[in-house]
N, C-alpha and C positions, 0 to 999 in steps of 0.2 A: 627810629626806634626807641618803644616805651617802655621806661626804666618799669622794673616786677615792685620796687618797693619807693614808699615818700619817703625821697631825697633829703637830706638835710644841707642845705648850700651857705655858705658865710661868704659874705659880702663885704670885702674891703675895702671902701669905696666911700668919699667925703661928698659926695654930687648926690641925692635922693634921686633927683629925675632921671639921670642917668644909670642908676639902679632899677628904677621903674622899666625900664627899657631892655634892661637885659630882663627882669624876671619875664617879660613881653613875649620876646623870643622864647623863652625858654618853655612856659607854657602852649604857648602856637605849635609848638613843637611837640606836643603831650606829655611832657615830663612835668610829673607829679611831684611838689618839694613843697618844704619850709624853708623861707631863708630869714638872714638875719645880718643887718647890716650895720658893722662898725666903721668907727674912722681914726682909730689912735690904736696905737701902739698898746696901752694898756688892756684897751678894751679888746682887741686882738687878741693877745694873749692871756686873756684871761676869757673867751668863746673856745679859745681852741681845747679847752678844760675841762667848759660848762656845758657845749653848747654840741660841740662832738659831733661838727661838719663829717659830711662825707666828700665833699669837694669846697676849694677857694676858690672864688674869683677876685682875684685881685688888680684894683686899677696900678698903673706904676709912680706917679707921685701922687702924694698926699702931704696936708699939713707938718702930720709929724715925724714921718717917715717915708720912706718909698717900698717899692715894690721889691728890690732887691733884698731888703732888711727882712722883706715881710717872709722871703725865701727860704733866708737864711735861719730863723725863727723855725718854720716848716721841717724844713730840712734837720735840724738838731736835734727837735723834740717830738715831732709827726711826723718821720720820712714819708709812713704810709698813707697819708691824705694827699692826692694830688692837687696841684695846684695850675690854673689858666689864668694867665695874665688878661686882662680885657682894659684896654687902652688907647691914649687920642695916638697921635702919630709917633712912631717909632725909628731909628734910624740902625739900618743894618748892623751895625756896633753894637748898640743896646737889644736887638733880640736877638744875635748870638752870647751877648753874655747872660740873658735871662734863662734863655735853655741849657746852657752851662751850669745857671746855678739851681738848675733843675724843675723850672716849668715845663710840665707836660705839652705846654701850645701855647698860642699867645691870639690875640683876638684883638682886630682894632676897631674903636667904637663906632668910624662910617661904617662898619661890614660887621653889623650885631649877628646877620644871618648865618655868619658862619658858627656861633655861639654854641647852640644845640648841639652840630657835631662832633664840637670840640670837645664839649663835658663829654657827651656818649663816648668817644675814643679815650678820653682819660679814664674812666670810671671802667673799661672793658681792658685797658691795660695793667689796672690793678684787678680785677678781678679774676683777671689770666694769672696774673702774678700769687694772685692769694690760692687758690688752687692746684699750682704746681708746688707751693708750698709745701700745701696740706699733704699733697699726693707725696714727697719728699719724705716730710714727718711721719706716715704712715707707713711707709717701707722702713724708716730706722728702725719704728719701735717695734715693727716686724723681728727682724734682724736681731733685735736686742732679745726677743723672748726666745730666739732660737737660739742664741747662744748661750742663756742664763738656764734653758733646758738640757742643752748638750756640758755645758760645766758643772750643774749638779746633778747630774745622774749616778745611780746607785747601780753597779754592778753584781752578778749573780758570781761565785764563786767556785768550781766544784775541782775536785781532785780525783783522779782513778789509780785504782791500784795495776799491777801488771796484766791480770787476767780481764780487765775494764769495767769491775763495779767501781762502786761508787766509794770515795773512800773520806772525802770532806764534802760540804752543803752548806754553806753559810745561812745567813738570815734573810740575806735579801736572795737568796736561789728560795726559801720556802716562801718568799712573798710571792717571787715571779714564779713558780710553778705551782705551787699550792699542796707539797708533799713539806712536813716536817722533818727533821733530819734523821728521826730515829723509823721514819719509811723509807727514807731513799738512801741513805747506806747501806752497802750491798748490793743493791739492785745497778744492772745493768745501765748505760744513762742513754742507750740509745730506746732500749726498751722503755724507758720513763719518760722522756720528753720530745719523742720524734713522733710524728705523726704517724701513723700507721704503712699510711704509701710510701713513703720513703725508709720505713724499715730495714730493708732489704738491701737496700745503699748504703744505709749506718752501717750496718751488720757488718758487711765486708770491708769498709773502713777500717773499723772497729779490728778484725781478725790481723790483715795487715799490718797494721800499728802494732798488734802483741806480738808477731812473729818479727818484725824487724826496725821497728819505730818509724814507717814509714806513713804517708798517707796522702789523701788530696789537702785536708785539712792544716797539717803542720806547719807554720811557719807564715800565715795566713789569714786573713780576718774577713771574712766570708758573712753574707744578709741570708740569713734562713729559716722558714718556718719552724714554732716553737710547738710545743703540746700544753697546754695546762689540764691541772686534775681534773676542772670541769668537764672538759673536751674542746673547752676554747683554743681557735688555731692562732699565734700572734706573731710578730715578727722579729725577731732578734739580730743581734750582729754578736759572730763567734770564732773568739781566737783560742786556739791551743796552742801551746810549747809541751817539748818531751825533755824527759830527761832519763840517762840510762844508769840506774841502781843498783851493782852488785850484776849485770848481765840481765837485770829485767828494765822493761821500760816505765815509767811514771810521767803519767799526764796532767796536766792543769788548761783547766780550760776558762776565761773570763766572756761572760753573757753580757749582752745589754738589752735589756727591753729598749725596741725603736720604734714603739709602737706611735708615741707621742713626735718622737722626731719626724715620721714620717708627713703628721699631719701636719708637725712646722712645716717642712721642707714644699710642700701642699699649698700651705698657706701662704709660705713666701712666692709659690710660682704665680700663684692669683694675683698677688699683692703686686706682684713685679711687672704680671701681664696690665694691670689695672694699671702701673704707672706708667707703663709704654703706649698705653691707648691716651693716657691723660695729657701727658707731652704729647705727640702724635696731634693731636686735639687743639693745645696749649701751639703748635705747632703753626697749624691752618688757623688758628684764631687772630694771631700777630701778622701772619702773611695777608688775611685779608683784611686786617687795619691797617696796616701799610699799603695795599692798594685802594684802597676808601679814600686815602687824602691824596691820591695821584691821580684822577682817572683815564689820562692817557697811557698809563702802562699797567692798569687793569690788566692782571694775568700773566705779565712780566714772567714773573716770579714759576708761578707752574709750567709757564712754558719750560723759561729753563732751565726748571728742574726736569722736565720729562728729553731735554736734548740731551742733555747731562747724564741724565741715566741711560741714555741711548750710545753714546758714546762707550760710559765704562763698560756697558755689556758689549762694547763692539771691543774693546782693548781686554776685555777677559777678566777684567773684577767680577767679585764673588757676589752670589746676593746678598750677603751682608754687608758688605762696603757700600754696594748701590744701594741699601737701604738707607745708608747712612749717610750718602750724599744726596738722595734723594731729599731726607729731612733737612739738610745746611743749604740745597740749596731753596727749598721753598721759602726759609727765611733770608736769604744770602743777604737781604738792602734793609732787612730788621733795622737799622740804622737808620736807618731814615724816617724812625717816629719824630726823631729829634730836632728833622729840619722842616720850619713850619710851610705850610701848604704851598704860601705862595710864593715859593722858592721854587719848589719840588714843578710847579705848573708855569712857571714865566714861559710866556712864548718870545722873547725875547733874548738876549746875551747875558750870561749870567757876569752881574759885577767879580770880580776877585776875590771880594771876600765872601760873596754867596759862591763862591765856585771851592776857597778853602772849607766851606760849613759842609759843601756837599763830600767832597774828598774824607768829611771824619766819619762817614758815614759806617767803612768797615772798620773802627775802632770803635764806634760807638752800638755797635749792633753786637760786637765779640764781647764789650763791657756789661751786655744786660746779662748775657748766658755765658757767660766763661765759670761761673759755680754749680751750672746744673751738669749731674755727671751723667753721660751718656755715656755709654761704648763705645761710641767714635770722637775723633776731634771735630763734632762741627764748630763749635767755637774758632777754633786755627781755620776752618774753611771760611768761613765768614770773612773774619779779618785777614783774611791771604787774598780773598778772589778778584782783587785791585792790581796782585805784584807782576809782576813781568820778567818775563826769563831772561834779560839782558840788564833787569834792577832797576829799570825806568818807571817801577810802578810804585804803587803806596798801600799802606803806610809804612811800612819798612824798609821799604827799597830790599827786597828779599831778589836772590838770585839762582835761576836753572834750579838745582835739588834741594835749596833752601827752602821750594814753593813744596808743598803737599802734593803729590800725585792731584787728588778731589778738588783740589784750588785749580791746578794748570786747567782740568775739565771747565770748571765752570766759570775761569775766564773765559773760555773760546766759545763755550755756549752765551755768556752773558751779552757777548759782543754780537755774536751770531742773529738772537732774540733783539737787539737793542737796533740794528742798523736794518732786519727786516721788519721792525713794526713801525707803528706813526708817532709821532711827537709834536706837541705845539709846535714846536719850532722847524719842522721839517715833515714829507709826507715820506713813508718808508724807503730804502734806497733798493731793497728788492735785493732776491737770493743770491743771484750772480754777483751782485756787488758786495755782498757781507763773507762770501766763500772767497771772491777776491783777494779784501782786506786780511783774513787769517793766513791766504796762501801766500802773499805777498811776502809775509810778515815772519813764517812758521822759521821756530830754529831762532829767531832773535826776541823777537816779542812772546808769542805764544810759540808752546811745545809743539817739537815737530809731529811727533806721534797720533797727539791728540787732535791736533789738525789735518792730519791723514784720513784718520776715521771719520772724523763731523762727514768732511767731505766728501768722503767714502758711500756715509750714510743715505746722502741726500743723490749722489749723482748714479751709483750702481744701485742702492736700497731703494729707492726713492722714499727716502724719508719725507713728513711732512709735520712740521711743527701742528698742533693742537690732534691729529691723525696717528699717529704712531708711523712704522712701518708697513709701508702698501705691497705686498705680497706679488710678487712675481716681476 
């Protein structure tokens, strides 16, 4: 991927030849950039303010300070700038420490071919995050405008005599309908402000009101069309209250022009739709980045989403619930962007430290999206997709009903897809092995109802991953 603009890359590196090799790899990948190399704490802090880098490539060990110190400075003062560590040999413990400290990735100096993809991923994640924040800000600003219009609205206040003639016509009524008080007082309200095609209905309502104080609009707030003096029709909100004085009914009408409110509501609807599209695109982009780091599980999240939604439909979930589940399933492994690519694609057995890092991905994914205001508990679904019915799962050790129904579906779909698909350390185990796994442990590890629907999909409805349900 070639970047759209020339990047500003700050290199914290005390060996010029190492910096030159890194620059060579980036240019070879088609990345256009300006680089500034520094090697002291003072120069690094000054460059953050003056050079204003788009990304930082930092060595781990330097004469003046180390990569962890640099990360601390960035996280404290410039957390929007992604940091990729470029270093020599690194222990598993040190790698975990760097990721936890805020590094987006790390690349070993003897594997610089990974540098360009790591830089592109780090910048892509930052761009997606900025787009999400911008969309959320736009929606908040729209809601603020809507609130301001509503709270500052001025109402027309009109009073009627027992015979239905206008008795009071305030200044806002004059402004709203175009008639002065002198012109309006004594006139029949329905003849003055009601569009001609509605006047028969309005006249009948007024007749019933004059007779016994009843009518369709009393005690209710209605949205109707009103008529301006110049013939323009516009929407208003109408509320009428009645009072019996000396055996005769009097009425007070409060009328609010809601033209601006309708416009704001439409603007809000459009902004909400745009935000929804932005969030969906963000989710797709993040899912693609997660999968790009681990070629062996390419498409895993998409297939899990496909199977999860099919199970949810079989269980009678609403279309809205299924949509939320699809979004959660599409990014359920989002937290793996914090795990070094070498661990994700490691062909052999994981070390205890590596496995603990892998187990942290539900919490990491939750932390990334917990503040995004979805209509569904997507962050909780991501957090809980490795929980188990008997409490043996992670990260919270939840049991049974403590686990969201959607997360229980995700857990089954995740296991089935993982067993069916190939992995670097084993070939795919096949569908029957996957179904035997969930069947043998239903009600203990996996939700029994979810397992039943999953098995039914494959064995009776001939569901096929990537192909959906085959008819017949």
